[in-house]
N, C-alpha and C positions, 0 to 999 in steps of 0.2 A: 546642156549642162544641168545637172541635178543638184538642187539646193540642199537636199538632205545630206548629201555627201560633204558639202562645204560646212554646213551647220548641223551637226548631228542632233543638237538639242531642239532644232526647229521642227522635228517630227512630233507634232502634238498628239498623234495617235498613241505614242509611247507613254506620254505623261497624263493623258486623260484619266486613266484609272486612279491616279494619285491626286489630281486636281479636284475631282468631284468631292471626295471626303474632306479635303482641306478647306474647300469653300463652304461645305456644309457645317464644319466645325467653327469656322471663322465668323460666320454671320451671327450666331448667338453671342459670341465673345464681343464682337463689335457693338451689338445691341446693349449688352450689359455695361460696357465702358461708356457708351453715350448716355445711358440712363444714370449712371453714377455721376458723370460730369454735370448733367442737368440738375441733379439733387444738390450737388455741392455748390453750384452757381446760385441756386435758390437759397440755400443756407447762408451763403455769404451776403446775398442781397437782403435777406431778412435781418441779419445781424447788424447791418449798417443802418437799417431803419430803427431798430430797437436799441440803438446805442445812446439813447437819451439818458441824462444823468438820473440816477435813482436816489432819492433822499435817504432811503434806508442804508444803501451801500455807503453813501457819504458819511452818515452818522457812524457806521461801523469803522470806517477809516479813521475818523476823528478819535474814536475811543481807542483804537489800536495805537495811534500816535501818542495819546495821553498815557497809555500804559507803558509805552517805550520810554517816555520821558520820566515817569515815576521810577521805572526800573533802573534807568541810568542814575537818577538822583540817589536811590538807595545803594547802588553799587559804589558810588563816590563816597557816601557816608560810611559804608562798611570799610572801605579802604582807608579813610581817615582815622576811623577807630582802631584799625589794626596797626596803623603807623604810630598812633599814640601809645599803644601797648608795647610796641617794640622798643621805643625810646624810654629808658627808665627815668622817672621823674625824681629829682632829688629835692629834699625839703630845704627850706631856708636855714634851718638849724645846722644841717650838714655842711652847708657852704661856709658858714661862719666858723665852724670848728676846724675846718681845714686850714684856715689862715693862720 
């Protein structure tokens, strides 16, 4: 019983010319991927070490929060000024003359 007749893909002699270049190309690709994975692991490891609070960044965050609060206060003040202008103010003399 001949196995090559049962499994035609089992004849490695037919695929050997294709396997050699595929293996030759895949080795550098795998090396590049492993190198990239190692670099990314090191970056992640270093970033966890350096995640200590920085006082300069905290100061900038406080300043930004203060600026947001000032901006909100000014927006509210502008809105109240616009609403005052939209409602006409009648003087007390006008109110008494209407009666």
